[in-house]
Structures are given as C-alpha cells and as structure tokens.
DRENFI-540696 format. One record per residue: residue in one letter; x, y, z of N, C-alpha, C, O, CB in turn. Coordinates in steps of 0.05 Angstrom, whole numbers, padded with zeros to 5 digits, always signed. Each point is the difference from the previous one (the first is absolute). Last residue first. Glycine has a CB too. Layout:
! DRENFI-540696
AXYZXYZXYZXYZXYZ;...
//
This chain:
! DRENFI-540696
X-00041-00631+00638+00029+00002+00000+00009-00022+00026+00024-00004+00005-00022+00060-00027;X-00092-00035-00011+00016-00012-00008+00028-00008+00003+00011-00020-00007-00042+00035-00009;X-00027+00055+00061-00011-00021-00007+00015-00034-00002+00001-00019+00015-00024+00063-00036;X+00051+00050-00003+00008-00008+00034-00011-00026+00009+00014-00016+00013-00018+00065+00002;X-00009-00013-00104+00025-00011+00003+00004-00009+00031+00012-00019+00008+00005+00048-00050;X-00099+00004+00018+00004-00015-00014+00021-00014+00012-00003-00020+00013-00016+00044-00047;X+00011+00061+00063-00019-00017+00011+00005-00032-00012+00006-00017+00017-00041+00062-00012;X+00071+00026-00050+00016-00003+00020-00014-00021+00018+00013-00020+00007+00007+00068-00013;X-00074-00017-00075+00034-00020-00005+00011+00005+00024+00017-00016-00006-00001+00022-00045;X-00091+00046+00060-00006-00030-00001+00026-00018-00006+00008-00020+00013-00056+00033-00031;X+00059+00071+00029-00006-00006+00029-00010-00033-00008+00005-00021+00012-00022+00079+00013;X+00031-00006-00105+00027+00002+00014-00003-00017+00030+00019-00014+00008-00008+00067-00033;X-00089-00031-00029+00023-00026-00008+00019-00004+00017+00005-00021+00011-00007+00027-00053;X-00050+00074+00062-00007-00023+00003+00011-00032-00005+00001-00019+00014-00028+00056-00018;X+00058+00052-00021+00007-00005+00025-00015-00024+00008+00013-00018+00012-00002+00064-00003;X-00044-00023-00093+00040-00005+00006+00006-00005+00026+00011-00021+00005+00006+00053-00037;X-00103-00005+00021-00003-00027-00009+00032-00005-00006+00011-00023+00002-00066+00023-00024;X+00042+00088+00045-00014-00012+00015+00006-00034+00002+00010-00012+00019-00043+00053-00028;X+00063+00019-00062+00008+00003+00023+00000-00020+00021+00019-00014+00008-00030+00051-00024;X-00059-00026-00058+00033-00014-00001+00012-00001+00019-00001-00022+00012+00009+00034-00045;X-00088+00036+00044-00006-00027-00001+00030-00015-00006+00010-00017+00015-00064+00027-00033;X+00052+00093+00064+00003-00013-00021-00004-00031-00004+00018-00013+00011+00008+00049-00011;X-00071+00049+00058+00023-00018+00001-00004-00019-00027-00021-00009-00010+00025+00012+00066;X-00035+00097-00055-00006-00020+00009+00017-00026-00005+00011-00005-00021-00050+00029+00018;X+00004+00092-00013+00024-00023+00010-00014-00017+00010-00021+00005+00013+00058+00018-00002;X-00068+00070-00074-00003-00025+00021+00023-00012+00006+00020+00006-00014-00061-00016-00001;X-00018+00101-00037+00028-00013+00018-00001-00019+00015-00013+00001+00021+00027+00035-00017;X-00072-00028-00092-00002+00020+00021+00034-00015+00013+00015-00017-00008-00085+00031+00019;X+00025-00003-00123+00004-00017+00023+00004+00023+00028-00001+00025+00000+00027-00069-00034;X+00006+00080-00062-00022-00014+00004+00005-00022+00029+00022-00007+00007-00032+00012-00066;X+00049+00092-00010-00007-00024+00029-00018-00013+00007-00021+00010+00008+00037+00011+00006;X+00015+00047-00091-00007-00032+00000+00001-00013+00012+00000-00024-00004+00008+00023-00018;X+00005+00091+00028-00020+00000-00013-00010-00030-00007-00023-00007-00006+00039+00055-00009;X+00072-00028+00052-00025+00003+00030-00023-00006-00022-00013-00020+00007+00031+00067+00038;X+00074-00041-00081-00018-00029+00000-00020+00003+00022-00011-00020+00011+00050-00012-00026;X+00039+00095+00013-00005-00009-00033-00031-00014-00001-00017+00008-00016+00076-00022+00006;X-00017+00026+00096-00015+00025-00012-00014+00001-00028-00021+00009-00007+00054+00011+00033;X+00018-00092+00018-00031+00006+00015-00011+00020-00013-00024+00001-00006+00036-00011+00052;X+00076-00013-00075-00026-00014-00008-00027+00005+00007-00021-00001-00013+00051-00026+00012;X+00052+00074+00031-00007+00006-00018-00031-00015-00022-00018+00009-00014+00074+00006+00028;X-00017-00041+00072-00012+00026+00004-00011+00005-00032-00023+00001-00006+00057+00018+00052;X+00020-00092-00033-00021-00006-00002-00025+00026+00007-00024-00002-00004+00049-00046+00011;X+00069+00054-00027-00012-00016-00025-00032-00001+00011-00019+00006-00015+00067-00041-00003;X+00013+00067+00079-00011+00013-00011-00011-00006-00029-00012+00017-00014+00036+00006+00045;X+00005-00089+00033-00025+00020+00011-00007+00031-00023-00022+00011-00002+00041-00028+00061;X+00060-00044-00080-00024-00013+00001-00028+00017+00010-00021+00004-00013+00054-00043+00020;X+00054+00072+00005-00010+00001-00034-00025-00013+00000-00020+00011-00009+00065-00014-00017;X-00005-00003+00112-00008+00029-00008-00015+00005-00028-00020+00012-00005+00060+00001+00032;X+00005-00096-00006-00026-00001+00018-00012+00024-00010-00021-00001-00012+00036-00024+00056;X+00067+00013-00076-00011-00014-00011-00030+00004+00009-00018+00004-00016+00061-00031+00010;X+00022+00104+00037-00001-00024+00003-00017-00019-00020-00016+00017-00009+00025-00001+00053;X+00034+00092-00041-00018-00015+00009+00003-00031-00003+00017-00004-00017-00042+00045+00011;X+00088+00031-00005-00011-00003+00028-00024-00007-00006-00016+00011+00015+00041+00020+00009;X-00005-00001-00115+00020+00000+00019-00016+00001+00032-00018+00015+00006+00055+00012-00046;X-00081-00026-00042+00001-00024+00013+00026+00001+00012+00009-00022+00006-00039-00001-00036;X+00004+00096-00011-00027-00006+00003+00011-00027+00012-00017-00006+00017-00014+00034-00056;X+00096+00024+00001-00010+00015+00028-00030-00025+00009-00005-00003+00024+00022+00071-00042;X+00021-00092-00067+00016-00004+00021-00011+00016+00029-00005-00013+00021+00044+00008-00060;X-00081+00027-00042-00014-00025+00005+00030-00012+00026-00009-00013+00019-00027+00002-00082;X+00057+00097+00028-00032-00003+00019-00010-00029+00005-00010-00007+00022-00009+00050-00046;X+00122-00022+00016-00009+00007-00017-00041+00000+00016-00007-00005+00023+00062-00016-00066;X+00042+00057+00095-00021-00024-00005-00018-00003-00020-00018+00016+00005+00020-00014+00034;X+00065+00057+00006+00008-00012-00020-00012-00031-00012+00007-00020-00012+00030+00050+00032;X-00058+00035+00046+00005+00029-00027+00011-00022-00012+00003+00006-00024+00010+00052+00039;X-00034-00083+00065-00028-00003-00012+00006+00013-00027-00017+00003-00018-00016+00000+00064;X+00112-00057+00010-00013+00021-00001-00016+00000-00016+00003-00017-00018+00024+00035+00033;X+00001-00107+00038+00006+00018-00041-00017+00023+00012-00021-00003+00013+00016-00040-00066;X+00011-00018+00126+00018+00000-00015+00003+00017-00019+00022+00012-00005-00024-00048+00016;X-00072+00009+00038+00017+00026+00011+00023-00004-00016+00009+00023-00003-00023-00017+00054;X-00046-00068-00074-00014+00026-00002+00021+00022+00009+00002+00022-00012-00049-00044+00022;X+00067-00062+00001+00001-00001-00033-00011+00035+00002+00011+00018-00013-00028-00084-00010;X+00012+00026+00107+00032+00002-00009+00005+00010-00031+00021+00010-00009-00010-00051+00043;X-00100+00010-00004+00010+00022+00020+00032+00013-00009+00006+00023-00005-00036-00053+00047;X+00002-00054-00065-00013+00018-00021+00007+00032+00010+00011+00018-00013-00052-00055+00000;X+00070-00040+00056+00012+00005-00015-00010+00019-00027+00011+00007-00020+00006-00047+00044;X-00061+00015+00060+00023+00022+00003+00020+00010-00026+00011+00022-00004-00012-00044+00050;X-00079-00042-00052-00004+00033+00010+00020+00014+00000+00003+00020-00014-00032-00030+00042;X+00039-00081-00040-00006+00012-00027-00006+00024+00013+00015+00017-00008-00033-00054-00026;X+00036-00010+00108+00030+00002-00017-00015+00014-00027+00013+00019-00007+00021-00069+00026;X-00098+00024+00036+00015+00025+00014+00022+00006-00012+00008+00024+00000-00022-00033+00038;X-00063-00036-00092+00020-00011+00018+00013+00032+00014+00002+00022-00011+00009-00076-00022;X-00113+00035-00021+00027+00016+00001+00017-00013+00025-00010-00004+00022-00012+00054-00042;X-00051-00103-00023-00004+00006+00014+00029+00022-00007+00017-00009-00016-00055-00032+00044;X-00035+00004-00098+00018+00001+00008+00009+00011+00021-00009+00024-00001+00007-00030-00032;X-00065-00046+00058+00022-00001-00020-00007+00019-00026-00021-00003-00013+00032-00047+00031;X-00068+00036+00067+00030-00015+00002+00026+00007-00010+00023+00001+00010-00050-00029-00011;X-00062+00098+00026+00013-00023-00027+00025-00019+00010+00022+00009+00006-00032+00030-00045;X-00074+00015+00095+00025-00003+00000+00005-00021-00024-00009-00022-00002+00014+00036+00052;X-00098+00050-00029+00016-00023-00009+00026+00000-00007+00007+00012-00021-00043-00021+00010;X-00043+00066+00060+00016-00002-00008+00013-00026-00003+00001-00015+00020-00005+00057-00009;X-00097+00005+00007+00023-00018-00007+00027+00007-00010+00000+00014-00020-00036-00037+00012;X-00041+00085+00020+00011-00016+00032+00019-00018-00011+00023+00002+00009-00067-00004+00024;X+00035+00060-00113-00018+00002+00018+00010-00013+00030+00022+00007+00009-00057-00007-00052;X+00097-00026-00022-00028-00001-00018-00022+00012+00032-00009-00017+00015+00022-00040-00064;X+00104+00042+00028-00020+00007+00013-00026+00010-00019+00001+00014-00020+00035-00004+00058;X+00053-00066-00044-00014+00002-00012-00026+00010+00020-00015-00017+00011+00041-00015-00047;X+00089+00012+00047-00031+00000+00006-00019+00015-00011+00005+00024+00002+00009-00034+00033;X+00094-00031-00042-00019+00005-00014-00025-00001+00017-00008-00023+00005+00033+00008-00043;X+00067+00004+00098-00020-00017-00019-00021+00022-00017-00011+00016+00015+00011-00062+00024;X+00070+00078+00031+00004-00026-00013-00015-00022-00012+00006-00024-00001+00017+00036+00027;X-00048+00071-00050+00017+00008+00029+00012-00031-00003+00003-00010-00022-00037+00050+00060;X-00028+00025-00105+00016-00018+00001+00015-00002+00027+00011+00021+00009-00011-00016-00057;X-00108+00016-00005+00022+00012+00016+00022-00022+00006-00008-00024+00003-00024+00059+00018;X-00063+00004-00079+00025-00020-00003+00023+00003+00022+00016+00018-00004-00025-00018-00047;X-00103+00035+00049+00021-00001-00007+00020-00019+00002-00004-00020+00014-00011+00054-00009;X-00075-00029-00016+00003+00029+00013+00026+00005-00003+00006+00022-00009-00038-00024+00043;X-00033-00074-00087+00029+00005+00004+00003+00031+00009-00001+00018-00017+00014-00057-00019;X-00097+00005+00003+00000-00005+00031+00023+00008+00003+00001+00016+00019-00029-00052-00010;X+00006+00021-00099-00011+00023+00013-00004+00007+00026-00013+00020+00006-00002-00026-00038;X+00048-00077-00013+00019+00035-00007-00012+00023+00013+00012+00019+00010+00000-00030-00058;X-00024-00083+00090-00007+00008-00027+00018+00034+00001+00010+00017+00015-00069-00051-00022;X+00085-00060+00063-00006+00027+00007-00010+00008-00026+00013-00011-00017+00020+00020+00053;X-00020-00110+00011-00001+00017-00022-00012+00021+00007-00020+00001+00014+00021-00031-00042;X+00058-00054+00074-00018+00026+00001-00003+00009-00031+00017-00001-00018+00001+00017+00070;X+00017-00116+00016+00000+00014-00030-00020+00030+00006-00018-00001+00017+00019-00054-00052;X+00060-00023+00104-00017+00027-00007+00000+00002-00028+00021-00002-00014-00010+00027+00054;X+00054-00078-00003-00021-00009+00010-00028+00014-00003-00021-00011+00009+00056-00007+00016;X+00056+00046-00060+00003-00031+00005-00027-00008+00001-00009-00012-00020+00053+00011+00047;X-00055+00086-00076+00016-00003+00023+00000-00024-00002-00015-00011-00016+00009+00046+00043;X-00029+00020-00101+00001-00027+00005+00029+00001+00026+00024+00002-00005-00047-00023-00055;X-00054+00098+00008+00025-00010+00012-00002-00027+00012-00020-00009+00011+00030+00055-00002;X-00054+00024-00092-00002-00022+00014+00028-00010+00014+00021-00006-00011-00060-00003-00022;X-00021+00099-00014+00020-00013+00007+00002-00023+00016-00011+00003+00022+00021+00034-00031;X-00077+00014-00060+00007-00001+00019+00031-00014+00006+00012-00011-00019-00062+00018+00023;X-00009+00002-00083-00019+00013+00018+00018-00004+00029-00016+00001+00019-00035-00012-00048;X+00094-00018-00048-00008+00014-00009-00015+00017+00017+00002+00024-00003+00005-00050-00030;X+00068-00023+00071-00015-00016-00015-00012+00030-00015+00014+00020+00003-00024-00073+00031;X+00107+00023+00020-00020+00022-00007-00021-00016-00016+00007-00020-00012+00027+00063+00009;X+00023-00086+00078-00001-00005-00030-00028+00023+00001-00021+00001+00012+00043-00063-00026;X+00067+00030+00088-00023+00020-00004-00006-00002-00032+00018+00003-00016-00003+00031+00058;X+00023-00110+00034+00005+00014-00032-00024+00021+00005-00021-00004+00011+00040-00043-00049;X+00021-00052+00087-00001+00026+00008+00002+00021-00030+00018-00002-00017+00005-00014+00070;X-00002-00081-00044-00035+00009-00002-00001+00022+00001-00018+00009-00014-00002-00039+00034;X+00102-00014-00022-00011-00002-00022-00026+00016+00001-00010+00011-00019+00034-00054+00011;X+00033+00030+00080+00020+00015-00014-00017+00005-00035+00006+00016-00016+00044-00041+00051;X-00097-00009+00058+00021+00022+00008+00016+00015-00023+00006+00024+00001+00000-00053+00040;X-00064-00054-00055-00013+00016+00014+00010+00032+00000-00010+00020-00011+00000-00063+00037;X+00058-00034-00060-00019+00008-00014-00016+00024+00012-00001+00021-00012+00002-00067-00006;X+00059+00001+00069+00017+00015-00016-00022+00012-00025+00004+00022-00010+00046-00055+00023;X-00083-00024+00056+00004+00025+00009+00021+00023-00021+00003+00025+00002-00013-00055+00048;X-00017-00063-00071-00019+00015+00003-00004+00028+00010-00017+00016-00006+00010-00056+00007;X+00083-00014-00005-00004+00005-00033-00033+00014+00006-00006+00018-00015+00040-00068-00016;X+00007+00017+00104+00021+00018-00007-00015+00004-00026+00003+00023-00005+00045-00038+00031;X-00091-00058+00008-00006+00023+00013+00015+00018-00011-00015+00015-00012+00003-00034+00050;X+00033-00052-00084-00027+00003-00004-00007+00024+00015-00010+00018-00013+00002-00064+00006;X+00094+00002+00028-00005+00014-00028-00025+00017-00004+00001+00024-00002+00021-00062-00016;X-00015-00025+00090+00017+00031+00002-00001+00015-00018-00007+00023+00002+00036-00037+00019;X-00063-00070-00033-00018+00018+00022+00017+00024+00002-00009+00023-00004-00014-00062+00034;X+00067-00030-00076-00026+00012-00017-00015+00020+00015-00009+00020-00011+00002-00062-00012;X+00075-00003+00073+00013+00017-00019-00019+00017-00020+00003+00024-00006+00034-00059+00009;X-00075-00039+00053+00011+00022+00027+00011+00024-00030-00013+00020-00004+00039-00063+00065;X-00038-00042-00101-00025+00026+00006+00005+00018+00013-00004+00023-00009-00023-00045+00009;X+00095-00037-00018-00005+00017-00020-00033+00014+00005-00009+00020-00010+00047-00050-00023;X+00006-00021+00102+00014+00017-00007-00010+00022-00024+00000+00024+00002+00030-00060+00016;X-00058-00059+00014-00014+00024+00004+00009+00029-00003-00016+00018-00001-00001-00048+00027;X+00026-00036-00094-00018+00007+00023+00016-00002+00019+00021-00012-00006-00062-00003-00008;X+00091+00038-00076-00004-00023+00013-00019+00009+00029+00008+00019+00015+00041-00042-00039;X-00024+00061-00083-00001+00005+00031-00005-00025+00013-00009-00018-00015-00010+00064+00012;X+00041-00027-00096+00019-00003+00009-00006-00009+00035+00015-00014+00014+00007+00047-00056;X-00095+00003-00018+00025-00021-00023+00016-00014+00025-00008-00022+00007+00023+00060-00058;X-00067+00030+00083-00022-00008-00008+00015-00031-00012-00008-00022+00006-00022+00076-00016;X+00080+00019+00036-00009-00011+00024-00020-00022-00008-00003-00018+00016+00012+00062+00010;X+00019+00013-00096+00028-00017+00010-00012-00020+00028+00006-00024+00003+00037+00071-00018;X-00100+00023-00020+00002-00024-00022+00018-00020+00011-00006-00024+00000-00001+00053-00040;X-00005+00053+00091-00014-00022+00001-00007-00026-00024-00014-00020+00002+00001+00059+00028;X+00081+00030-00028+00001-00010+00015-00016-00026+00011+00008-00022+00008+00011+00063-00010;X-00028+00023-00067+00017-00016-00013+00000-00020+00028-00005-00023-00004+00035+00059-00036;X-00089+00035+00049-00005-00024-00015+00017-00020-00005-00008-00023-00003-00016+00050-00012;X+00045+00047+00065-00013-00025+00021-00010-00014-00022-00002-00024+00004-00014+00046+00044;X+00069+00040-00086+00019-00016+00015-00023-00014+00012+00005-00024+00000+00041+00055+00009;X-00088+00031-00060+00016-00023-00011+00015-00016+00017-00003-00025-00003+00007+00050-00033;X-00050+00044+00081-00018-00012-00009+00011-00028-00022-00009-00023+00000-00020+00074+00011;X+00079+00024+00019-00007-00025+00024-00021-00020-00009-00001-00024+00006+00007+00058+00033;X+00019+00037-00095+00026-00013-00002-00010-00025+00028+00005-00024+00001+00038+00075-00022;X-00107+00013+00007+00001-00016-00025+00024-00019+00001-00002-00023-00009-00020+00061-00016;X+00017+00032+00096-00024-00020+00000-00001-00025-00022-00005-00024+00005-00020+00065+00013;X+00093+00031-00027+00003-00013+00022-00018-00022+00010+00008-00022+00008+00012+00061-00002;X-00041+00033-00066+00024-00023-00013+00006-00021+00017-00002-00023-00007+00027+00057-00014;X-00086+00039+00053-00013-00020-00027+00023-00026-00006-00002-00024+00000-00024+00072-00030;X+00050+00018+00090-00012-00018+00009-00017-00019-00015-00006-00023+00005+00013+00051+00026;X+00040+00048-00072+00024-00019+00024-00018-00021+00008+00007-00022-00008+00024+00060+00034;X-00079+00028-00058+00018-00015-00025+00007-00021+00014-00010-00022+00001+00031+00058-00028;X-00103+00009+00067+00025-00002+00005+00015-00017-00024-00007-00022-00006-00005+00028+00057;X-00078+00046-00077+00006-00018+00022+00035+00006+00001+00014+00017-00012-00060-00058+00003;X-00049+00073-00055+00019+00006+00020+00009-00015+00024-00014-00003+00021-00002+00038-00037;X-00031-00040-00084+00003-00009+00025+00020+00006+00010+00022-00008-00008-00045-00020+00001;X-00040+00041-00092+00020+00005+00022-00006-00001+00027-00021+00007+00011+00036+00019-00041;X-00043-00073-00072-00014+00008+00027+00024+00013+00019+00015-00017+00009-00056-00024-00013;X+00027+00022-00111+00012+00000+00026-00002+00006+00025+00010+00023+00002+00004-00024-00028;
//
C-alpha cells in the first residue's frame, strides 16, 4: 500500500461534500424544474470542483525514487538525492537546491502548534519516556517532515528523475469545466 500524507479532516470533508453533491444532483434531476435546477446544479458543480482541488487533491506522496507533491493547481517531483532540507513553518517546505516546494497539505495550524508547545512545556523531562519525549511539542506536519527526511536519507541510492514542477492538467480541466458550466447556465437561464 502506498503511503500518502494529507490532511485527514480535509479528506473526510471533501468526500462528505462529494456524497452531498451527488445526492443533490440526483434530486435535481428527478424533481428539479428549469431554470432553478440548472442554476442549483451549476452552483453544486462549481463548489464541487473547488472542494476537490482544495480538499481532496493536495497530498505528499513518497515514491521509491523521490517525493511527489500535489498542490491544488501544481504538481512537483523531487528525487530523494535532491532533497536538501524539509522544514515546517506555516506549511511543509521541501528544499532541493534553488527550488523550494511548499506543500498545501498537511499544514500545521497555529492552534495545533500552540497545543503542542503547551504539551511539551507541561511535562518535566524526567517524567517522560523516550518515545513520549520524541513527540511532545510536535505537530502532525513536524512528524511528516521528519518522515520525509528519513526517507530521503534511506532512499538516496534509489533516487530517480529530476526536480520538476508543472501545472496539473486535471486541475486545469476541472476549472475549465466549472467555467463552461457557469457559461452554459447563464446562456440557458
């Protein structure tokens, strides 16, 4: 099974929206009347495209030769041998030479950072077990960054490809479909 790092909450929300939109689309087809059903369908379609782009698409996907980053509109690939640094600020940033790739997901929130800092400062070091000390004061994004750094060290020999970034054809097609849907709705309504 392939490991994928992403926001679990966004993923659950995204699929809940897809189910909601599918249910309502079926209802519009069965019971809707023109032009209100067309307008409601266009609104559902546009929101669904953006939910897919912002909640379901962002991910960090470690592969044998490198790490693939999917942001809402861009794809990036960094071979393990090119990974110089993985740092966490308000997002995970993978640095490869002159290229710095910001990852949309998972992102540490200010609240999550504050909670981790409180957890770390609350318990004295003498009371901690070794594995507890390793996770206190860290967020999920910190853990993902550490995993990526460890993979980069372990898989440097199996690295393949070159660092690249490109626009996502799937994301651009989704936005184009949303624009066409709105244009058709305006023309017919």
